[in-house]
All heavy atoms as TSV, in Angstrom:
chain	resi	resn	atom	element	x	y	z
A	1	MET	N	N	91.810	109.534	120.988
A	1	MET	CA	C	91.077	108.316	120.771
A	1	MET	C	C	90.276	108.359	119.480
A	1	MET	O	O	89.796	107.337	119.019
A	1	MET	CB	C	90.125	108.075	121.939
A	1	MET	CG	C	90.879	107.661	123.170
A	1	MET	SD	S	90.263	106.161	123.810
A	1	MET	CE	C	89.256	106.713	125.133
A	2	GLY	N	N	90.131	109.491	118.888
A	2	GLY	CA	C	89.369	109.616	117.665
A	2	GLY	C	C	90.087	109.057	116.447
A	2	GLY	O	O	89.479	108.813	115.423
A	3	ARG	N	N	91.393	108.831	116.573
A	3	ARG	CA	C	92.183	108.354	115.438
A	3	ARG	C	C	91.767	106.945	115.017
A	3	ARG	O	O	91.730	106.624	113.841
A	3	ARG	CB	C	93.674	108.395	115.789
A	3	ARG	CG	C	94.585	107.841	114.721
A	3	ARG	CD	C	94.615	108.740	113.500
A	3	ARG	NE	N	95.513	108.166	112.506
A	3	ARG	CZ	C	95.174	107.889	111.262
A	3	ARG	NH1	N	93.969	108.161	110.844
A	3	ARG	NH2	N	96.030	107.390	110.429
A	4	GLY	N	N	91.444	106.086	115.936
A	4	GLY	CA	C	91.036	104.728	115.608
A	4	GLY	C	C	89.766	104.692	114.789
A	4	GLY	O	O	89.645	103.953	113.818
A	5	ARG	N	N	88.807	105.499	115.169
A	5	ARG	CA	C	87.543	105.567	114.433
A	5	ARG	C	C	87.775	106.150	113.040
A	5	ARG	O	O	87.219	105.676	112.046
A	5	ARG	CB	C	86.540	106.424	115.207
A	5	ARG	CG	C	85.177	106.432	114.574
A	5	ARG	CD	C	84.197	107.239	115.368
A	5	ARG	NE	N	84.024	106.626	116.690
A	5	ARG	CZ	C	83.378	107.202	117.696
A	5	ARG	NH1	N	82.864	108.388	117.540
A	5	ARG	NH2	N	83.250	106.593	118.842
A	6	GLN	N	N	88.623	107.164	112.950
A	6	GLN	CA	C	88.931	107.793	111.660
A	6	GLN	C	C	89.653	106.801	110.749
A	6	GLN	O	O	89.356	106.705	109.555
A	6	GLN	CB	C	89.788	109.033	111.891
A	6	GLN	CG	C	90.109	109.792	110.632
A	6	GLN	CD	C	91.011	110.996	110.927
A	6	GLN	OE1	O	91.485	111.181	112.045
A	6	GLN	NE2	N	91.252	111.801	109.923
A	7	LYS	N	N	90.593	106.050	111.316
A	7	LYS	CA	C	91.337	105.069	110.528
A	7	LYS	C	C	90.412	103.956	110.033
A	7	LYS	O	O	90.506	103.515	108.882
A	7	LYS	CB	C	92.466	104.485	111.369
A	7	LYS	CG	C	93.363	103.547	110.618
A	7	LYS	CD	C	94.519	103.075	111.480
A	7	LYS	CE	C	95.387	102.121	110.697
A	7	LYS	NZ	N	96.481	101.611	111.519
A	8	ALA	N	N	89.516	103.499	110.892
A	8	ALA	CA	C	88.579	102.447	110.498
A	8	ALA	C	C	87.669	102.924	109.379
A	8	ALA	O	O	87.375	102.177	108.436
A	8	ALA	CB	C	87.761	102.006	111.705
A	9	LYS	N	N	87.236	104.161	109.466
A	9	LYS	CA	C	86.375	104.709	108.421
A	9	LYS	C	C	87.135	104.812	107.105
A	9	LYS	O	O	86.609	104.482	106.028
A	9	LYS	CB	C	85.856	106.085	108.830
A	9	LYS	CG	C	84.920	106.697	107.817
A	9	LYS	CD	C	84.389	108.033	108.259
A	9	LYS	CE	C	83.455	108.614	107.220
A	9	LYS	NZ	N	82.954	109.938	107.610
A	10	ALA	N	N	88.395	105.252	107.165
A	10	ALA	CA	C	89.211	105.373	105.957
A	10	ALA	C	C	89.438	103.999	105.328
A	10	ALA	O	O	89.382	103.846	104.098
A	10	ALA	CB	C	90.541	106.036	106.282
A	11	GLN	N	N	89.678	102.983	106.158
A	11	GLN	CA	C	89.869	101.629	105.632
A	11	GLN	C	C	88.585	101.103	104.993
A	11	GLN	O	O	88.623	100.459	103.945
A	11	GLN	CB	C	90.308	100.688	106.747
A	11	GLN	CG	C	91.735	100.895	107.170
A	11	GLN	CD	C	92.127	99.983	108.321
A	11	GLN	OE1	O	91.283	99.554	109.093
A	11	GLN	NE2	N	93.411	99.715	108.426
A	12	ARG	N	N	87.460	101.363	105.612
A	12	ARG	CA	C	86.181	100.922	105.075
A	12	ARG	C	C	85.900	101.597	103.726
A	12	ARG	O	O	85.475	100.957	102.775
A	12	ARG	CB	C	85.055	101.223	106.068
A	12	ARG	CG	C	83.711	100.662	105.643
A	12	ARG	CD	C	82.628	100.833	106.695
A	12	ARG	NE	N	82.408	102.234	107.018
A	12	ARG	CZ	C	82.686	102.807	108.185
A	12	ARG	NH1	N	83.208	102.107	109.165
A	12	ARG	NH2	N	82.446	104.089	108.388
A	13	GLN	N	N	86.183	102.895	103.644
A	13	GLN	CA	C	85.975	103.608	102.389
A	13	GLN	C	C	86.909	103.085	101.299
A	13	GLN	O	O	86.509	102.911	100.147
A	13	GLN	CB	C	86.189	105.104	102.592
A	13	GLN	CG	C	85.103	105.773	103.383
A	13	GLN	CD	C	85.440	107.211	103.721
A	13	GLN	OE1	O	86.604	107.596	103.766
A	13	GLN	NE2	N	84.415	108.006	103.970
A	14	ALA	N	N	88.166	102.821	101.663
A	14	ALA	CA	C	89.121	102.299	100.689
A	14	ALA	C	C	88.682	100.933	100.184
A	14	ALA	O	O	88.771	100.632	98.995
A	14	ALA	CB	C	90.511	102.213	101.312
A	15	ARG	N	N	88.185	100.081	101.082
A	15	ARG	CA	C	87.706	98.760	100.705
A	15	ARG	C	C	86.496	98.874	99.784
A	15	ARG	O	O	86.375	98.153	98.799
A	15	ARG	CB	C	87.350	97.970	101.956
A	15	ARG	CG	C	87.185	96.497	101.716
A	15	ARG	CD	C	86.892	95.696	102.982
A	15	ARG	NE	N	87.686	96.081	104.130
A	15	ARG	CZ	C	87.203	96.702	105.224
A	15	ARG	NH1	N	85.927	96.983	105.319
A	15	ARG	NH2	N	87.996	97.019	106.229
A	16	ASP	N	N	85.595	99.790	100.095
A	16	ASP	CA	C	84.410	99.990	99.253
A	16	ASP	C	C	84.802	100.422	97.845
A	16	ASP	O	O	84.244	99.942	96.859
A	16	ASP	CB	C	83.476	101.024	99.871
A	16	ASP	CG	C	82.786	100.525	101.131
A	16	ASP	OD1	O	82.780	99.295	101.362
A	16	ASP	OD2	O	82.265	101.375	101.878
A	17	ILE	N	N	85.760	101.317	97.752
A	17	ILE	CA	C	86.214	101.797	96.441
A	17	ILE	C	C	86.924	100.681	95.682
A	17	ILE	O	O	86.726	100.503	94.482
A	17	ILE	CB	C	87.137	103.018	96.610
A	17	ILE	CG1	C	86.328	104.212	97.116
A	17	ILE	CG2	C	87.821	103.363	95.294
A	17	ILE	CD1	C	87.185	105.387	97.546
A	18	LYS	N	N	87.751	99.908	96.377
A	18	LYS	CA	C	88.523	98.850	95.733
A	18	LYS	C	C	87.619	97.793	95.110
A	18	LYS	O	O	87.869	97.323	94.004
A	18	LYS	CB	C	89.450	98.207	96.755
A	18	LYS	CG	C	90.322	97.111	96.189
A	18	LYS	CD	C	91.252	96.536	97.240
A	18	LYS	CE	C	92.125	95.455	96.667
A	18	LYS	NZ	N	93.027	94.900	97.682
A	19	TYR	N	N	86.582	97.400	95.809
A	19	TYR	CA	C	85.734	96.314	95.345
A	19	TYR	C	C	84.443	96.789	94.676
A	19	TYR	O	O	83.573	95.991	94.374
A	19	TYR	CB	C	85.403	95.373	96.503
A	19	TYR	CG	C	86.645	94.682	97.022
A	19	TYR	CD1	C	87.155	94.996	98.266
A	19	TYR	CD2	C	87.308	93.738	96.254
A	19	TYR	CE1	C	88.300	94.376	98.739
A	19	TYR	CE2	C	88.444	93.119	96.713
A	19	TYR	CZ	C	88.942	93.437	97.962
A	19	TYR	OH	O	90.076	92.833	98.418
A	20	TYR	N	N	84.325	98.074	94.409
A	20	TYR	CA	C	83.143	98.619	93.750
A	20	TYR	C	C	83.196	98.269	92.271
A	20	TYR	O	O	84.189	98.528	91.586
A	20	TYR	CB	C	83.096	100.140	93.932
A	20	TYR	CG	C	81.964	100.806	93.201
A	20	TYR	CD1	C	80.657	100.622	93.603
A	20	TYR	CD2	C	82.204	101.628	92.114
A	20	TYR	CE1	C	79.613	101.237	92.939
A	20	TYR	CE2	C	81.176	102.248	91.444
A	20	TYR	CZ	C	79.878	102.052	91.862
A	20	TYR	OH	O	78.853	102.665	91.208
A	21	SER	N	N	82.159	97.653	91.766
A	21	SER	CA	C	82.113	97.322	90.344
A	21	SER	C	C	80.748	97.719	89.787
A	21	SER	O	O	79.785	96.957	89.867
A	21	SER	CB	C	82.381	95.838	90.118
A	21	SER	OG	O	81.430	95.071	90.798
A	22	PRO	N	N	80.658	98.905	89.231
A	22	PRO	CA	C	79.379	99.357	88.695
A	22	PRO	C	C	79.015	98.565	87.434
A	22	PRO	O	O	79.875	98.060	86.721
A	22	PRO	CB	C	79.633	100.821	88.349
A	22	PRO	CG	C	81.096	100.878	88.065
A	22	PRO	CD	C	81.722	99.881	89.001
A	23	SER	N	N	77.738	98.458	87.187
A	23	SER	CA	C	77.308	97.801	85.951
A	23	SER	C	C	77.565	98.754	84.794
A	23	SER	O	O	77.307	99.947	84.880
A	23	SER	CB	C	75.832	97.433	86.021
A	23	SER	OG	O	75.059	98.604	86.185
A	24	THR	N	N	78.109	98.224	83.719
A	24	THR	CA	C	78.468	99.032	82.562
A	24	THR	C	C	77.466	98.799	81.449
A	24	THR	O	O	77.197	97.654	81.081
A	24	THR	CB	C	79.875	98.662	82.070
A	24	THR	OG1	O	80.785	98.804	83.158
A	24	THR	CG2	C	80.323	99.549	80.934
A	25	ASP	N	N	76.936	99.879	80.917
A	25	ASP	CA	C	76.015	99.784	79.791
A	25	ASP	C	C	76.842	99.817	78.509
A	25	ASP	O	O	77.207	100.880	78.007
A	25	ASP	CB	C	75.016	100.941	79.831
A	25	ASP	CG	C	73.952	100.821	78.770
A	25	ASP	OD1	O	73.928	99.793	78.054
A	25	ASP	OD2	O	73.144	101.758	78.657
A	26	LEU	N	N	77.183	98.648	78.010
A	26	LEU	CA	C	78.061	98.550	76.844
A	26	LEU	C	C	77.425	99.097	75.577
A	26	LEU	O	O	78.110	99.644	74.718
A	26	LEU	CB	C	78.496	97.104	76.647
A	26	LEU	CG	C	79.324	96.515	77.799
A	26	LEU	CD1	C	79.631	95.051	77.528
A	26	LEU	CD2	C	80.596	97.301	77.998
A	27	SER	N	N	76.116	98.972	75.456
A	27	SER	CA	C	75.464	99.495	74.260
A	27	SER	C	C	75.516	101.023	74.241
A	27	SER	O	O	75.705	101.634	73.185
A	27	SER	CB	C	74.021	99.004	74.162
A	27	SER	OG	O	73.283	99.429	75.290
A	28	ALA	N	N	75.379	101.658	75.415
A	28	ALA	CA	C	75.493	103.113	75.475
A	28	ALA	C	C	76.921	103.556	75.158
A	28	ALA	O	O	77.133	104.553	74.466
A	28	ALA	CB	C	75.085	103.619	76.856
A	29	LEU	N	N	77.903	102.795	75.634
A	29	LEU	CA	C	79.300	103.108	75.334
A	29	LEU	C	C	79.568	102.971	73.842
A	29	LEU	O	O	80.244	103.804	73.238
A	29	LEU	CB	C	80.215	102.184	76.135
A	29	LEU	CG	C	81.707	102.350	75.923
A	29	LEU	CD1	C	82.164	103.750	76.329
A	29	LEU	CD2	C	82.470	101.304	76.702
A	30	GLN	N	N	79.010	101.940	73.244
A	30	GLN	CA	C	79.180	101.725	71.806
A	30	GLN	C	C	78.585	102.883	71.015
A	30	GLN	O	O	79.187	103.367	70.056
A	30	GLN	CB	C	78.516	100.407	71.408
A	30	GLN	CG	C	78.751	99.998	69.983
A	30	GLN	CD	C	78.124	98.651	69.685
A	30	GLN	OE1	O	77.274	98.176	70.431
A	30	GLN	NE2	N	78.530	98.046	68.599
A	31	ARG	N	N	77.406	103.334	71.409
A	31	ARG	CA	C	76.785	104.483	70.730
A	31	ARG	C	C	77.625	105.740	70.903
A	31	ARG	O	O	77.799	106.523	69.976
A	31	ARG	CB	C	75.381	104.714	71.283
A	31	ARG	CG	C	74.349	103.740	70.801
A	31	ARG	CD	C	72.947	104.200	71.174
A	31	ARG	NE	N	72.816	104.496	72.598
A	31	ARG	CZ	C	72.423	103.637	73.532
A	31	ARG	NH1	N	72.118	102.407	73.192
A	31	ARG	NH2	N	72.321	103.998	74.795
A	32	GLU	N	N	78.155	105.937	72.107
A	32	GLU	CA	C	78.937	107.136	72.373
A	32	GLU	C	C	80.222	107.164	71.557
A	32	GLU	O	O	80.633	108.203	71.050
A	32	GLU	CB	C	79.282	107.192	73.865
A	32	GLU	CG	C	80.026	108.452	74.261
A	32	GLU	CD	C	80.288	108.500	75.752
A	32	GLU	OE1	O	79.561	107.839	76.512
A	32	GLU	OE2	O	81.225	109.208	76.136
A	33	LEU	N	N	80.836	105.991	71.393
A	33	LEU	CA	C	82.074	105.919	70.618
A	33	LEU	C	C	81.826	105.929	69.119
A	33	LEU	O	O	82.746	106.125	68.337
A	33	LEU	CB	C	82.856	104.666	71.001
A	33	LEU	CG	C	83.386	104.656	72.431
A	33	LEU	CD1	C	84.032	103.316	72.732
A	33	LEU	CD2	C	84.362	105.785	72.660
A	34	GLY	N	N	80.593	105.692	68.726
A	34	GLY	CA	C	80.247	105.747	67.308
A	34	GLY	C	C	80.603	104.495	66.542
A	34	GLY	O	O	80.796	104.546	65.335
A	35	VAL	N	N	80.716	103.367	67.208
A	35	VAL	CA	C	81.011	102.109	66.543
A	35	VAL	C	C	79.699	101.540	66.024
A	35	VAL	O	O	78.787	101.277	66.799
A	35	VAL	CB	C	81.688	101.118	67.521
A	35	VAL	CG1	C	81.972	99.792	66.839
A	35	VAL	CG2	C	82.961	101.727	68.072
A	36	PRO	N	N	79.577	101.321	64.717
A	36	PRO	CA	C	78.301	100.897	64.157
A	36	PRO	C	C	77.903	99.464	64.509
A	36	PRO	O	O	76.742	99.179	64.694
A	36	PRO	CB	C	78.482	101.040	62.659
A	36	PRO	CG	C	79.940	101.055	62.430
A	36	PRO	CD	C	80.567	101.566	63.688
A	37	SER	N	N	78.848	98.523	64.605
A	37	SER	CA	C	78.488	97.138	64.906
A	37	SER	C	C	79.681	96.403	65.493
A	37	SER	O	O	80.813	96.880	65.456
A	37	SER	CB	C	78.022	96.423	63.642
A	37	SER	OG	O	79.114	96.266	62.762
A	38	ASP	N	N	79.445	95.177	65.967
A	38	ASP	CA	C	80.522	94.350	66.509
A	38	ASP	C	C	81.492	93.912	65.425
A	38	ASP	O	O	82.679	93.780	65.664
A	38	ASP	CB	C	79.947	93.109	67.200
A	38	ASP	CG	C	79.207	93.461	68.472
A	38	ASP	OD1	O	79.513	94.527	69.048
A	38	ASP	OD2	O	78.341	92.686	68.887
A	39	ARG	N	N	80.990	93.684	64.230
A	39	ARG	CA	C	81.844	93.247	63.129
A	39	ARG	C	C	82.899	94.293	62.807
A	39	ARG	O	O	84.053	93.985	62.551
A	39	ARG	CB	C	80.985	92.954	61.888
A	39	ARG	CG	C	81.745	92.191	60.838
A	39	ARG	CD	C	80.882	91.956	59.610
A	39	ARG	NE	N	81.527	92.638	58.512
A	39	ARG	CZ	C	81.129	93.765	57.938
A	39	ARG	NH1	N	80.046	94.346	58.341
A	39	ARG	NH2	N	81.788	94.300	56.963
A	40	HIS	N	N	82.529	95.557	62.861
A	40	HIS	CA	C	83.470	96.637	62.578
A	40	HIS	C	C	84.583	96.662	63.605
A	40	HIS	O	O	85.749	96.888	63.282
A	40	HIS	CB	C	82.747	97.980	62.554
A	40	HIS	CG	C	83.649	99.131	62.254
A	40	HIS	ND1	N	84.243	99.863	63.254
A	40	HIS	CD2	C	84.085	99.666	61.093
A	40	HIS	CE1	C	85.002	100.798	62.714
A	40	HIS	NE2	N	84.907	100.699	61.402
A	41	ALA	N	N	84.273	96.411	64.852
A	41	ALA	CA	C	85.277	96.425	65.909
A	41	ALA	C	C	86.289	95.304	65.701
A	41	ALA	O	O	87.467	95.471	65.968
A	41	ALA	CB	C	84.612	96.285	67.271
A	42	GLN	N	N	85.848	94.169	65.180
A	42	GLN	CA	C	86.765	93.064	64.948
A	42	GLN	C	C	87.656	93.328	63.744
A	42	GLN	O	O	88.805	92.895	63.714
A	42	GLN	CB	C	85.980	91.780	64.732
A	42	GLN	CG	C	85.265	91.312	65.986
A	42	GLN	CD	C	84.353	90.131	65.714
A	42	GLN	OE1	O	84.187	89.734	64.566
A	42	GLN	NE2	N	83.767	89.597	66.760
A	43	ASP	N	N	87.155	94.027	62.744
A	43	ASP	CA	C	87.930	94.284	61.538
A	43	ASP	C	C	89.064	95.277	61.771
A	43	ASP	O	O	90.034	95.278	61.031
A	43	ASP	CB	C	87.026	94.814	60.419
A	43	ASP	CG	C	86.077	93.752	59.907
A	43	ASP	OD1	O	86.339	92.554	60.167
A	43	ASP	OD2	O	85.080	94.113	59.269
A	44	THR	N	N	88.960	96.118	62.774
A	44	THR	CA	C	89.985	97.127	62.993
A	44	THR	C	C	91.186	96.583	63.742
A	44	THR	O	O	92.207	97.238	63.824
A	44	THR	CB	C	89.420	98.327	63.776
A	44	THR	OG1	O	88.920	97.853	65.025
A	44	THR	CG2	C	88.340	99.035	62.996
A	45	GLY	N	N	91.096	95.372	64.291
A	45	GLY	CA	C	92.212	94.790	65.030
A	45	GLY	C	C	93.327	94.379	64.093
A	45	GLY	O	O	93.128	94.113	62.905
A	46	ARG	N	N	94.551	94.323	64.651
A	46	ARG	CA	C	95.700	93.900	63.852
A	46	ARG	C	C	95.692	92.390	63.721
A	46	ARG	O	O	95.370	91.684	64.643
A	46	ARG	CB	C	96.994	94.331	64.531
A	46	ARG	CG	C	97.203	95.819	64.494
A	46	ARG	CD	C	98.508	96.162	65.118
A	46	ARG	NE	N	99.569	95.549	64.328
A	46	ARG	CZ	C	100.775	96.043	64.215
A	46	ARG	NH1	N	101.105	97.125	64.845
A	46	ARG	NH2	N	101.690	95.440	63.495
A	47	ASN	N	N	96.073	91.913	62.572
A	47	ASN	CA	C	96.213	90.474	62.407
A	47	ASN	C	C	97.703	90.113	62.401
A	47	ASN	O	O	98.570	90.969	62.365
A	47	ASN	CB	C	95.517	89.998	61.125
A	47	ASN	CG	C	96.039	90.700	59.905
A	47	ASN	OD1	O	97.103	91.293	59.926
A	47	ASN	ND2	N	95.296	90.630	58.813
A	48	ASP	N	N	97.992	88.840	62.414
A	48	ASP	CA	C	99.380	88.396	62.523
A	48	ASP	C	C	100.206	88.767	61.305
A	48	ASP	O	O	101.402	89.018	61.411
A	48	ASP	CB	C	99.431	86.892	62.742
A	48	ASP	CG	C	98.875	86.515	64.101
A	48	ASP	OD1	O	98.919	87.346	65.005
A	48	ASP	OD2	O	98.414	85.368	64.233
A	49	SER	N	N	99.612	88.798	60.124
A	49	SER	CA	C	100.381	89.095	58.921
A	49	SER	C	C	100.878	90.541	58.920
A	49	SER	O	O	101.982	90.817	58.459
A	49	SER	CB	C	99.566	88.813	57.670
A	49	SER	OG	O	98.442	89.672	57.611
A	50	SER	N	N	100.094	91.482	59.445
A	50	SER	CA	C	100.571	92.865	59.484
A	50	SER	C	C	101.716	93.008	60.473
A	50	SER	O	O	102.634	93.782	60.274
A	50	SER	CB	C	99.439	93.828	59.843
A	50	SER	OG	O	98.994	93.613	61.165
A	51	TYR	N	N	101.691	92.230	61.552
A	51	TYR	CA	C	102.787	92.237	62.524
A	51	TYR	C	C	104.054	91.711	61.872
A	51	TYR	O	O	105.131	92.280	62.021
A	51	TYR	CB	C	102.413	91.389	63.737
A	51	TYR	CG	C	103.482	91.325	64.787
A	51	TYR	CD1	C	103.622	92.340	65.718
A	51	TYR	CD2	C	104.357	90.248	64.849
A	51	TYR	CE1	C	104.601	92.301	66.675
A	51	TYR	CE2	C	105.343	90.195	65.808
A	51	TYR	CZ	C	105.464	91.218	66.729
A	51	TYR	OH	O	106.447	91.167	67.675
A	52	ASP	N	N	103.926	90.627	61.116
A	52	ASP	CA	C	105.074	90.048	60.431
A	52	ASP	C	C	105.656	91.012	59.411
A	52	ASP	O	O	106.871	91.110	59.258
A	52	ASP	CB	C	104.699	88.736	59.746
A	52	ASP	CG	C	104.388	87.627	60.752
A	52	ASP	OD1	O	104.817	87.755	61.914
A	52	ASP	OD2	O	103.728	86.657	60.361
A	53	ASP	N	N	104.798	91.730	58.703
A	53	ASP	CA	C	105.267	92.690	57.717
A	53	ASP	C	C	106.043	93.826	58.371
A	53	ASP	O	O	107.039	94.294	57.832
A	53	ASP	CB	C	104.094	93.276	56.920
A	53	ASP	CG	C	103.439	92.237	56.026
A	53	ASP	OD1	O	104.081	91.205	55.733
A	53	ASP	OD2	O	102.284	92.475	55.629
A	54	ASP	N	N	105.601	94.258	59.548
A	54	ASP	CA	C	106.277	95.356	60.238
A	54	ASP	C	C	107.685	94.972	60.674
A	54	ASP	O	O	108.584	95.802	60.690
A	54	ASP	CB	C	105.487	95.796	61.473
A	54	ASP	CG	C	104.180	96.470	61.120
A	54	ASP	OD1	O	104.038	96.903	59.959
A	54	ASP	OD2	O	103.316	96.576	62.004
A	55	TYR	N	N	107.894	93.721	61.042
A	55	TYR	CA	C	109.174	93.308	61.592
A	55	TYR	C	C	110.008	92.460	60.640
A	55	TYR	O	O	111.054	91.956	61.031
A	55	TYR	CB	C	108.947	92.567	62.918
A	55	TYR	CG	C	108.456	93.508	63.984
A	55	TYR	CD1	C	107.109	93.603	64.296
A	55	TYR	CD2	C	109.344	94.333	64.643
A	55	TYR	CE1	C	106.657	94.486	65.253
A	55	TYR	CE2	C	108.908	95.222	65.611
A	55	TYR	CZ	C	107.563	95.292	65.906
A	55	TYR	OH	O	107.129	96.169	66.853
A	56	SER	N	N	109.579	92.317	59.392
A	56	SER	CA	C	110.340	91.510	58.452
A	56	SER	C	C	111.687	92.148	58.127
A	56	SER	O	O	112.632	91.450	57.767
A	56	SER	CB	C	109.533	91.285	57.172
A	56	SER	OG	O	109.304	92.522	56.523
A	57	ASP	N	N	111.813	93.459	58.279
A	57	ASP	CA	C	113.086	94.137	58.021
A	57	ASP	C	C	114.165	93.723	59.023
A	57	ASP	O	O	115.357	93.815	58.738
A	57	ASP	CB	C	112.907	95.655	58.103
A	57	ASP	CG	C	111.968	96.170	57.027
A	57	ASP	OD1	O	111.815	95.485	55.991
A	57	ASP	OD2	O	111.396	97.258	57.225
A	58	TYR	N	N	113.756	93.237	60.193
A	58	TYR	CA	C	114.707	92.887	61.236
A	58	TYR	C	C	115.162	91.434	61.162
A	58	TYR	O	O	116.029	91.017	61.918
A	58	TYR	CB	C	114.103	93.168	62.612
A	58	TYR	CG	C	113.796	94.628	62.817
A	58	TYR	CD1	C	112.485	95.086	62.803
A	58	TYR	CD2	C	114.815	95.542	62.997
A	58	TYR	CE1	C	112.198	96.429	62.969
A	58	TYR	CE2	C	114.545	96.889	63.166
A	58	TYR	CZ	C	113.234	97.325	63.151
A	58	TYR	OH	O	112.950	98.644	63.310
A	59	ASP	N	N	114.591	90.645	60.249
A	59	ASP	CA	C	114.963	89.235	60.137
A	59	ASP	C	C	116.443	89.067	59.827
A	59	ASP	O	O	117.110	88.192	60.385
A	59	ASP	CB	C	114.132	88.544	59.055
A	59	ASP	CG	C	112.692	88.332	59.480
A	59	ASP	OD1	O	112.421	88.425	60.693
A	59	ASP	OD2	O	111.850	88.084	58.602
A	60	GLU	N	N	116.968	89.899	58.956
A	60	GLU	CA	C	118.376	89.813	58.576
A	60	GLU	C	C	119.280	90.089	59.779
A	60	GLU	O	O	120.267	89.379	60.009
A	60	GLU	CB	C	118.665	90.817	57.454
A	60	GLU	CG	C	120.033	90.684	56.846
A	60	GLU	CD	C	120.215	91.661	55.692
A	60	GLU	OE1	O	119.309	91.781	54.856
A	60	GLU	OE2	O	121.271	92.296	55.656
A	61	LEU	N	N	118.935	91.080	60.571
A	61	LEU	CA	C	119.722	91.393	61.755
A	61	LEU	C	C	119.615	90.292	62.810
A	61	LEU	O	O	120.590	89.981	63.492
A	61	LEU	CB	C	119.267	92.726	62.357
A	61	LEU	CG	C	119.533	93.966	61.497
A	61	LEU	CD1	C	118.874	95.184	62.106
A	61	LEU	CD2	C	121.026	94.179	61.359
A	62	THR	N	N	118.442	89.708	62.909
A	62	THR	CA	C	118.255	88.622	63.869
A	62	THR	C	C	119.148	87.444	63.504
A	62	THR	O	O	119.800	86.861	64.371
A	62	THR	CB	C	116.785	88.176	63.881
A	62	THR	OG1	O	115.965	89.294	64.197
A	62	THR	CG2	C	116.556	87.077	64.890
A	63	LYS	N	N	119.210	87.108	62.235
A	63	LYS	CA	C	120.063	86.004	61.786
A	63	LYS	C	C	121.533	86.334	62.022
A	63	LYS	O	O	122.310	85.485	62.428
A	63	LYS	CB	C	119.821	85.719	60.311
A	63	LYS	CG	C	118.481	85.093	60.035
A	63	LYS	CD	C	118.262	84.928	58.557
A	63	LYS	CE	C	116.857	84.445	58.280
A	63	LYS	NZ	N	116.565	84.395	56.851
A	64	LYS	N	N	121.905	87.573	61.799
A	64	LYS	CA	C	123.302	87.984	61.933
A	64	LYS	C	C	123.778	87.896	63.381
A	64	LYS	O	O	124.872	87.437	63.659
A	64	LYS	CB	C	123.469	89.416	61.419
A	64	LYS	CG	C	124.873	89.943	61.500
A	64	LYS	CD	C	124.970	91.339	60.934
A	64	LYS	CE	C	126.350	91.910	61.062
A	64	LYS	NZ	N	126.449	93.275	60.574
A	65	TYR	N	N	122.951	88.344	64.300
A	65	TYR	CA	C	123.377	88.435	65.699
A	65	TYR	C	C	122.917	87.268	66.567
A	65	TYR	O	O	123.264	87.196	67.744
A	65	TYR	CB	C	122.885	89.750	66.311
A	65	TYR	CG	C	123.589	90.948	65.711
A	65	TYR	CD1	C	122.931	91.790	64.830
A	65	TYR	CD2	C	124.917	91.205	65.998
A	65	TYR	CE1	C	123.573	92.870	64.269
A	65	TYR	CE2	C	125.567	92.273	65.439
A	65	TYR	CZ	C	124.909	93.112	64.579
A	65	TYR	OH	O	125.545	94.177	64.033
A	66	SER	N	N	122.147	86.335	66.047
A	66	SER	CA	C	121.665	85.231	66.879
A	66	SER	C	C	122.770	84.251	67.221
A	66	SER	O	O	122.757	83.647	68.275
A	66	SER	CB	C	120.524	84.509	66.190
A	66	SER	OG	O	120.979	83.915	65.002
A	67	GLY	N	N	123.770	84.088	66.378
A	67	GLY	CA	C	124.850	83.143	66.636
A	67	GLY	C	C	126.086	83.783	67.224
A	67	GLY	O	O	127.159	83.197	67.214
A	68	GLU	N	N	125.983	84.973	67.776
A	68	GLU	CA	C	127.142	85.725	68.238
A	68	GLU	C	C	127.873	85.053	69.405
A	68	GLU	O	O	129.088	85.049	69.455
A	68	GLU	CB	C	126.696	87.126	68.664
A	68	GLU	CG	C	127.841	88.058	68.977
A	68	GLU	CD	C	127.344	89.468	69.189
A	68	GLU	OE1	O	127.174	90.167	68.190
A	68	GLU	OE2	O	127.142	89.844	70.337
A	69	GLY	N	N	127.159	84.440	70.348
A	69	GLY	CA	C	127.798	83.870	71.524
A	69	GLY	C	C	128.134	82.396	71.378
A	69	GLY	O	O	128.601	81.763	72.312
A	70	GLU	N	N	127.955	81.777	70.210
A	70	GLU	CA	C	128.151	80.336	70.047
A	70	GLU	C	C	129.571	79.973	69.631
A	70	GLU	O	O	129.882	78.807	69.480
A	70	GLU	CB	C	127.143	79.820	69.016
A	70	GLU	CG	C	125.711	79.981	69.455
A	70	GLU	CD	C	124.725	79.561	68.387
A	70	GLU	OE1	O	125.171	79.024	67.361
A	70	GLU	OE2	O	123.523	79.775	68.581
A	71	ASP	N	N	130.466	80.905	69.418
A	71	ASP	CA	C	131.809	80.624	68.940
A	71	ASP	C	C	132.757	80.191	70.043
A	71	ASP	O	O	133.910	79.906	69.795
A	71	ASP	CB	C	132.396	81.846	68.220
A	71	ASP	CG	C	131.653	82.134	66.935
A	71	ASP	OD1	O	131.252	81.184	66.230
A	71	ASP	OD2	O	131.492	83.332	66.637
A	72	ASP	N	N	132.295	80.131	71.312
A	72	ASP	CA	C	133.172	79.808	72.452
A	72	ASP	C	C	133.748	78.432	72.382
A	72	ASP	O	O	133.413	77.446	72.116
A	72	ASP	CB	C	132.433	79.982	73.775
A	72	ASP	CG	C	132.116	81.465	74.003
A	72	ASP	OD1	O	132.778	82.292	73.383
A	72	ASP	OD2	O	131.212	81.747	74.801
């Protein structure tokens, strides 16, 4: 009969862990990571032009193979 109580306790603990949301001190995290300001974090992100530059080599292949199934 002890199994029911053990199972209920395990379910309660699992539920507590699943829905636990601790408060995060973002300023402490920022200091720990060494990020000087919010502006710096935005500048390090990729922009669309760098993405286009990375994949511009594949444009020729895309054009070549895009019409492959239309000859039917």
